[in-house]
PDB file of N, CA, C and O in Angstrom:
ATOM      1  N   UNK A   1     -12.458  12.464  -0.043  1.00  0.00           N
ATOM      2  CA  UNK A   1     -13.291  11.675   0.750  1.00  0.00           C
ATOM      3  C   UNK A   1     -12.144  11.573   2.353  1.00  0.00           C
ATOM      4  O   UNK A   1     -12.248  12.173   3.423  1.00  0.00           O
ATOM      5  N   UNK A   2     -11.445  10.877   2.028  1.00  0.00           N
ATOM      6  CA  UNK A   2     -10.942   9.720   3.216  1.00  0.00           C
ATOM      7  C   UNK A   2     -10.194  11.087   4.218  1.00  0.00           C
ATOM      8  O   UNK A   2     -10.279  11.210   5.440  1.00  0.00           O
ATOM      9  N   UNK A   3      -9.471  12.002   3.240  1.00  0.00           N
ATOM     10  CA  UNK A   3      -8.923  13.640   4.487  1.00  0.00           C
ATOM     11  C   UNK A   3      -9.993  13.822   4.772  1.00  0.00           C
ATOM     12  O   UNK A   3     -10.322  13.661   5.947  1.00  0.00           O
ATOM     13  N   UNK A   4     -10.938  14.226   3.799  1.00  0.00           N
ATOM     14  CA  UNK A   4     -12.258  15.145   4.547  1.00  0.00           C
ATOM     15  C   UNK A   4     -12.683  14.737   6.110  1.00  0.00           C
ATOM     16  O   UNK A   4     -13.000  15.475   7.042  1.00  0.00           O
ATOM     17  N   UNK A   5     -12.558  13.126   6.039  1.00  0.00           N
ATOM     18  CA  UNK A   5     -12.884  12.357   7.090  1.00  0.00           C
ATOM     19  C   UNK A   5     -11.685  12.207   8.257  1.00  0.00           C
ATOM     20  O   UNK A   5     -11.966  11.315   9.057  1.00  0.00           O
ATOM     21  N   UNK A   6     -10.834  12.660   8.441  1.00  0.00           N
ATOM     22  CA  UNK A   6      -9.765  12.445   9.396  1.00  0.00           C
ATOM     23  C   UNK A   6      -9.798  14.086   9.611  1.00  0.00           C
ATOM     24  O   UNK A   6      -9.729  14.515  10.763  1.00  0.00           O
ATOM     25  N   UNK A   7      -9.886  14.856   8.673  1.00  0.00           N
ATOM     26  CA  UNK A   7     -10.397  16.612   8.854  1.00  0.00           C
ATOM     27  C   UNK A   7     -11.006  16.595   9.649  1.00  0.00           C
ATOM     28  O   UNK A   7     -10.574  16.986  10.733  1.00  0.00           O
ATOM     29  N   UNK A   8     -12.619  16.028   9.484  1.00  0.00           N
ATOM     30  CA  UNK A   8     -13.653  16.924  10.221  1.00  0.00           C
ATOM     31  C   UNK A   8     -13.910  15.764  11.992  1.00  0.00           C
ATOM     32  O   UNK A   8     -14.556  16.050  13.001  1.00  0.00           O
ATOM     33  N   UNK A   9     -13.008  14.382  11.640  1.00  0.00           N
ATOM     34  CA  UNK A   9     -13.076  14.012  13.322  1.00  0.00           C
ATOM     35  C   UNK A   9     -11.824  13.943  13.901  1.00  0.00           C
ATOM     36  O   UNK A   9     -11.656  13.214  14.878  1.00  0.00           O
ATOM     37  N   UNK A  10     -10.772  14.707  13.362  1.00  0.00           N
ATOM     38  CA  UNK A  10      -9.982  15.208  13.488  1.00  0.00           C
ATOM     39  C   UNK A  10      -9.209  13.850  14.328  1.00  0.00           C
ATOM     40  O   UNK A  10      -9.141  13.934  15.555  1.00  0.00           O
ATOM     41  N   UNK A  11      -8.767  12.894  13.792  1.00  0.00           N
ATOM     42  CA  UNK A  11      -8.334  11.035  14.035  1.00  0.00           C
ATOM     43  C   UNK A  11      -7.126  10.821  13.038  1.00  0.00           C
ATOM     44  O   UNK A  11      -7.265  11.387  11.954  1.00  0.00           O
ATOM     45  N   UNK A  12      -6.163  10.223  13.193  1.00  0.00           N
ATOM     46  CA  UNK A  12      -4.925   9.591  11.929  1.00  0.00           C
ATOM     47  C   UNK A  12      -5.828   8.664  11.352  1.00  0.00           C
ATOM     48  O   UNK A  12      -6.929   8.336  11.794  1.00  0.00           O
ATOM     49  N   UNK A  13      -5.308   8.306  10.414  1.00  0.00           N
ATOM     50  CA  UNK A  13      -5.432   7.236   9.361  1.00  0.00           C
ATOM     51  C   UNK A  13      -5.222   6.094  10.281  1.00  0.00           C
ATOM     52  O   UNK A  13      -5.848   5.115   9.875  1.00  0.00           O
ATOM     53  N   UNK A  14      -4.545   5.860  11.409  1.00  0.00           N
ATOM     54  CA  UNK A  14      -4.011   4.622  12.172  1.00  0.00           C
ATOM     55  C   UNK A  14      -5.007   4.049  13.133  1.00  0.00           C
ATOM     56  O   UNK A  14      -5.066   2.941  13.667  1.00  0.00           O
ATOM     57  N   UNK A  15      -6.124   5.597  13.240  1.00  0.00           N
ATOM     58  CA  UNK A  15      -6.810   5.432  14.658  1.00  0.00           C
ATOM     59  C   UNK A  15      -8.329   4.906  14.004  1.00  0.00           C
ATOM     60  O   UNK A  15      -9.352   4.686  14.653  1.00  0.00           O
ATOM     61  N   UNK A  16      -8.117   4.761  12.319  1.00  0.00           N
ATOM     62  CA  UNK A  16      -9.172   4.396  11.816  1.00  0.00           C
ATOM     63  C   UNK A  16      -9.266   3.062  11.578  1.00  0.00           C
ATOM     64  O   UNK A  16      -8.585   2.266  12.224  1.00  0.00           O
ATOM     65  N   UNK A  17     -10.091   2.687  10.657  1.00  0.00           N
ATOM     66  CA  UNK A  17     -10.603   1.391  10.020  1.00  0.00           C
ATOM     67  C   UNK A  17     -11.190   1.266   8.481  1.00  0.00           C
ATOM     68  O   UNK A  17     -12.398   1.296   8.713  1.00  0.00           O
ATOM     69  N   UNK A  18     -11.100   1.182   7.499  1.00  0.00           N
ATOM     70  CA  UNK A  18     -12.275   1.700   6.759  1.00  0.00           C
ATOM     71  C   UNK A  18     -12.435   0.292   6.028  1.00  0.00           C
ATOM     72  O   UNK A  18     -11.689  -0.687   6.000  1.00  0.00           O
ATOM     73  N   UNK A  19     -13.785   0.564   5.395  1.00  0.00           N
ATOM     74  CA  UNK A  19     -14.146  -1.282   4.874  1.00  0.00           C
ATOM     75  C   UNK A  19     -15.278  -0.990   4.297  1.00  0.00           C
ATOM     76  O   UNK A  19     -16.270  -0.297   4.526  1.00  0.00           O
ATOM     77  N   UNK A  20     -14.730  -1.959   3.186  1.00  0.00           N
ATOM     78  CA  UNK A  20     -15.632  -1.374   1.771  1.00  0.00           C
ATOM     79  C   UNK A  20     -15.746  -2.662   1.095  1.00  0.00           C
ATOM     80  O   UNK A  20     -15.075  -3.574   1.579  1.00  0.00           O
ATOM     81  N   UNK A  21     -16.611  -2.970  -0.137  1.00  0.00           N
ATOM     82  CA  UNK A  21     -16.716  -3.856  -1.147  1.00  0.00           C
ATOM     83  C   UNK A  21     -16.177  -4.076  -2.229  1.00  0.00           C
ATOM     84  O   UNK A  21     -16.065  -5.103  -2.899  1.00  0.00           O
ATOM     85  N   UNK A  22     -15.566  -2.195  -2.487  1.00  0.00           N
ATOM     86  CA  UNK A  22     -14.766  -2.246  -3.371  1.00  0.00           C
ATOM     87  C   UNK A  22     -13.556  -2.308  -3.589  1.00  0.00           C
ATOM     88  O   UNK A  22     -13.195  -1.139  -3.449  1.00  0.00           O
ATOM     89  N   UNK A  23     -12.243  -3.199  -3.966  1.00  0.00           N
ATOM     90  CA  UNK A  23     -11.175  -3.743  -3.529  1.00  0.00           C
ATOM     91  C   UNK A  23     -10.110  -1.660  -3.806  1.00  0.00           C
ATOM     92  O   UNK A  23      -9.322  -1.105  -3.040  1.00  0.00           O
ATOM     93  N   UNK A  24     -10.602  -1.236  -5.042  1.00  0.00           N
ATOM     94  CA  UNK A  24     -10.413  -0.183  -5.453  1.00  0.00           C
ATOM     95  C   UNK A  24     -10.352   1.096  -3.944  1.00  0.00           C
ATOM     96  O   UNK A  24      -9.436   1.559  -3.264  1.00  0.00           O
ATOM     97  N   UNK A  25     -11.177   1.189  -3.958  1.00  0.00           N
ATOM     98  CA  UNK A  25     -11.251   2.345  -2.500  1.00  0.00           C
ATOM     99  C   UNK A  25     -10.549   1.394  -1.651  1.00  0.00           C
ATOM    100  O   UNK A  25      -9.345   1.497  -1.889  1.00  0.00           O
ATOM    101  N   UNK A  26     -10.813   0.390  -0.641  1.00  0.00           N
ATOM    102  CA  UNK A  26      -9.707  -0.118   0.106  1.00  0.00           C
ATOM    103  C   UNK A  26      -7.857   0.579   0.093  1.00  0.00           C
ATOM    104  O   UNK A  26      -7.061   1.192   0.804  1.00  0.00           O
ATOM    105  N   UNK A  27      -7.961   0.064  -0.995  1.00  0.00           N
ATOM    106  CA  UNK A  27      -6.349   0.115  -1.706  1.00  0.00           C
ATOM    107  C   UNK A  27      -5.834   1.722  -1.407  1.00  0.00           C
ATOM    108  O   UNK A  27      -4.643   1.848  -1.122  1.00  0.00           O
ATOM    109  N   UNK A  28      -6.600   2.834  -1.454  1.00  0.00           N
ATOM    110  CA  UNK A  28      -6.730   3.991  -1.932  1.00  0.00           C
ATOM    111  C   UNK A  28      -6.451   3.970  -0.063  1.00  0.00           C
ATOM    112  O   UNK A  28      -5.443   3.934   0.642  1.00  0.00           O
ATOM    113  N   UNK A  29      -7.586   4.003   0.138  1.00  0.00           N
ATOM    114  CA  UNK A  29      -7.446   3.739   2.155  1.00  0.00           C
ATOM    115  C   UNK A  29      -6.001   3.183   2.844  1.00  0.00           C
ATOM    116  O   UNK A  29      -5.556   3.713   3.863  1.00  0.00           O
ATOM    117  N   UNK A  30      -5.539   2.416   2.386  1.00  0.00           N
ATOM    118  CA  UNK A  30      -4.479   1.234   3.066  1.00  0.00           C
ATOM    119  C   UNK A  30      -3.182   2.766   2.326  1.00  0.00           C
ATOM    120  O   UNK A  30      -2.284   3.284   2.990  1.00  0.00           O
ATOM    121  N   UNK A  31      -3.518   3.085   0.968  1.00  0.00           N
ATOM    122  CA  UNK A  31      -1.870   3.754   1.320  1.00  0.00           C
ATOM    123  C   UNK A  31      -2.485   5.268   2.157  1.00  0.00           C
ATOM    124  O   UNK A  31      -1.591   5.955   2.650  1.00  0.00           O
ATOM    125  N   UNK A  32      -3.394   5.594   2.262  1.00  0.00           N
ATOM    126  CA  UNK A  32      -3.123   6.640   2.973  1.00  0.00           C
ATOM    127  C   UNK A  32      -2.510   6.691   4.493  1.00  0.00           C
ATOM    128  O   UNK A  32      -1.639   7.476   4.870  1.00  0.00           O
ATOM    129  N   UNK A  33      -3.503   5.138   5.713  1.00  0.00           N
ATOM    130  CA  UNK A  33      -2.267   4.731   6.147  1.00  0.00           C
ATOM    131  C   UNK A  33      -3.495   4.208   6.935  1.00  0.00           C
ATOM    132  O   UNK A  33      -3.374   4.067   8.152  1.00  0.00           O
ATOM    133  N   UNK A  34      -4.882   3.857   6.218  1.00  0.00           N
ATOM    134  CA  UNK A  34      -5.987   3.296   7.663  1.00  0.00           C
ATOM    135  C   UNK A  34      -5.339   2.004   7.372  1.00  0.00           C
ATOM    136  O   UNK A  34      -4.480   1.530   6.629  1.00  0.00           O
ATOM    137  N   UNK A  35      -6.321   1.588   8.495  1.00  0.00           N
ATOM    138  CA  UNK A  35      -6.796  -0.308   8.576  1.00  0.00           C
ATOM    139  C   UNK A  35      -7.346  -0.408   7.860  1.00  0.00           C
ATOM    140  O   UNK A  35      -7.830   0.703   7.643  1.00  0.00           O
ATOM    141  N   UNK A  36      -7.746  -1.178   7.099  1.00  0.00           N
ATOM    142  CA  UNK A  36      -8.612  -1.651   6.061  1.00  0.00           C
ATOM    143  C   UNK A  36      -9.128  -3.353   5.788  1.00  0.00           C
ATOM    144  O   UNK A  36      -8.384  -4.316   5.604  1.00  0.00           O
ATOM    145  N   UNK A  37     -10.616  -3.339   5.831  1.00  0.00           N
ATOM    146  CA  UNK A  37     -11.049  -4.699   5.226  1.00  0.00           C
ATOM    147  C   UNK A  37     -12.064  -3.806   3.498  1.00  0.00           C
ATOM    148  O   UNK A  37     -12.777  -2.850   3.192  1.00  0.00           O
ATOM    149  N   UNK A  38     -11.157  -5.444   2.723  1.00  0.00           N
ATOM    150  CA  UNK A  38     -12.255  -5.373   1.464  1.00  0.00           C
ATOM    151  C   UNK A  38     -13.661  -6.770   2.455  1.00  0.00           C
ATOM    152  O   UNK A  38     -13.590  -7.849   3.041  1.00  0.00           O
ATOM    153  N   UNK A  39     -14.679  -5.809   2.081  1.00  0.00           N
ATOM    154  CA  UNK A  39     -15.749  -6.690   2.985  1.00  0.00           C
ATOM    155  C   UNK A  39     -16.248  -7.190   1.615  1.00  0.00           C
ATOM    156  O   UNK A  39     -16.427  -6.646   0.526  1.00  0.00           O
ATOM    157  N   UNK A  40     -16.467  -8.967   2.297  1.00  0.00           N
ATOM    158  CA  UNK A  40     -16.642  -9.950   1.170  1.00  0.00           C
ATOM    159  C   UNK A  40     -17.654 -10.824   2.069  1.00  0.00           C
ATOM    160  O   UNK A  40     -18.695 -11.314   1.629  1.00  0.00           O
ATOM    161  N   UNK A  41     -17.174 -10.949   3.451  1.00  0.00           N
ATOM    162  CA  UNK A  41     -18.386 -11.915   4.379  1.00  0.00           C
ATOM    163  C   UNK A  41     -17.864 -11.119   5.516  1.00  0.00           C
ATOM    164  O   UNK A  41     -16.762 -10.643   5.788  1.00  0.00           O
ATOM    165  N   UNK A  42     -19.925 -11.150   6.531  1.00  0.00           N
ATOM    166  CA  UNK A  42     -19.330 -10.917   7.473  1.00  0.00           C
ATOM    167  C   UNK A  42     -18.909 -11.909   8.414  1.00  0.00           C
ATOM    168  O   UNK A  42     -19.039 -11.465   9.555  1.00  0.00           O
ATOM    169  N   UNK A  43     -18.494 -12.975   8.396  1.00  0.00           N
ATOM    170  CA  UNK A  43     -17.651 -13.623   9.153  1.00  0.00           C
ATOM    171  C   UNK A  43     -16.346 -13.632   9.124  1.00  0.00           C
ATOM    172  O   UNK A  43     -15.724 -14.264   9.978  1.00  0.00           O
ATOM    173  N   UNK A  44     -15.464 -12.654   7.747  1.00  0.00           N
ATOM    174  CA  UNK A  44     -14.136 -12.692   7.496  1.00  0.00           C
ATOM    175  C   UNK A  44     -13.993 -10.839   8.040  1.00  0.00           C
ATOM    176  O   UNK A  44     -13.065 -10.319   8.659  1.00  0.00           O
ATOM    177  N   UNK A  45     -15.176 -10.249   7.568  1.00  0.00           N
ATOM    178  CA  UNK A  45     -15.022  -8.522   8.544  1.00  0.00           C
ATOM    179  C   UNK A  45     -15.058  -8.808   9.998  1.00  0.00           C
ATOM    180  O   UNK A  45     -14.282  -8.103  10.644  1.00  0.00           O
ATOM    181  N   UNK A  46     -15.613  -9.483  10.541  1.00  0.00           N
ATOM    182  CA  UNK A  46     -16.273  -9.808  11.850  1.00  0.00           C
ATOM    183  C   UNK A  46     -14.342 -10.441  12.304  1.00  0.00           C
ATOM    184  O   UNK A  46     -13.783 -10.142  13.359  1.00  0.00           O
ATOM    185  N   UNK A  47     -14.027 -10.871  11.751  1.00  0.00           N
ATOM    186  CA  UNK A  47     -12.090 -12.104  11.775  1.00  0.00           C
ATOM    187  C   UNK A  47     -11.737 -10.764  12.555  1.00  0.00           C
ATOM    188  O   UNK A  47     -11.627 -10.475  13.746  1.00  0.00           O
ATOM    189  N   UNK A  48     -11.556  -9.799  10.875  1.00  0.00           N
ATOM    190  CA  UNK A  48     -11.124  -8.850  10.660  1.00  0.00           C
ATOM    191  C   UNK A  48     -10.418  -7.793  11.455  1.00  0.00           C
ATOM    192  O   UNK A  48      -9.301  -7.283  11.359  1.00  0.00           O
ATOM    193  N   UNK A  49     -11.527  -7.611  12.349  1.00  0.00           N
ATOM    194  CA  UNK A  49     -12.000  -6.503  13.014  1.00  0.00           C
ATOM    195  C   UNK A  49     -11.645  -6.919  14.862  1.00  0.00           C
ATOM    196  O   UNK A  49     -11.762  -6.207  15.860  1.00  0.00           O
ATOM    197  N   UNK A  50     -11.294  -8.023  14.746  1.00  0.00           N
ATOM    198  CA  UNK A  50     -11.690  -8.960  15.829  1.00  0.00           C
ATOM    199  C   UNK A  50      -9.852  -8.447  16.084  1.00  0.00           C
ATOM    200  O   UNK A  50      -9.474  -7.908  17.124  1.00  0.00           O
ATOM    201  N   UNK A  51      -9.167  -8.680  15.213  1.00  0.00           N
ATOM    202  CA  UNK A  51      -7.617  -8.979  14.838  1.00  0.00           C
ATOM    203  C   UNK A  51      -7.029  -7.145  15.043  1.00  0.00           C
ATOM    204  O   UNK A  51      -5.897  -6.686  15.194  1.00  0.00           O
ATOM    205  N   UNK A  52      -8.399  -6.475  14.959  1.00  0.00           N
ATOM    206  CA  UNK A  52      -7.569  -4.958  15.201  1.00  0.00           C
ATOM    207  C   UNK A  52      -8.412  -4.358  16.320  1.00  0.00           C
ATOM    208  O   UNK A  52      -9.069  -3.320  16.240  1.00  0.00           O
ATOM    209  N   UNK A  53      -8.219  -5.721  18.109  1.00  0.00           N
ATOM    210  CA  UNK A  53      -8.789  -5.345  18.533  1.00  0.00           C
ATOM    211  C   UNK A  53     -10.418  -3.924  18.755  1.00  0.00           C
ATOM    212  O   UNK A  53     -10.630  -2.935  19.457  1.00  0.00           O
ATOM    213  N   UNK A  54     -11.087  -4.623  17.771  1.00  0.00           N
ATOM    214  CA  UNK A  54     -12.948  -4.194  17.836  1.00  0.00           C
ATOM    215  C   UNK A  54     -13.514  -5.207  18.414  1.00  0.00           C
ATOM    216  O   UNK A  54     -13.891  -5.833  17.424  1.00  0.00           O
ATOM    217  N   UNK A  55     -13.879  -5.882  19.416  1.00  0.00           N
ATOM    218  CA  UNK A  55     -15.102  -6.295  19.707  1.00  0.00           C
ATOM    219  C   UNK A  55     -16.426  -6.294  18.691  1.00  0.00           C
ATOM    220  O   UNK A  55     -17.513  -6.710  19.093  1.00  0.00           O
TER     221      UNK A  55
END
């Protein structure tokens, strides 16, 4: 799924942000080079997105 996404949208994992509420999925995405966020609360996710330059 991760590689298919990258191929379809022609982006590098470093240019992508993966958000999920399952730690296993987040760890896989991180191992592939994605910026990753383990979703626990909206506020925490928003802070992490802001730290990555997403407004």
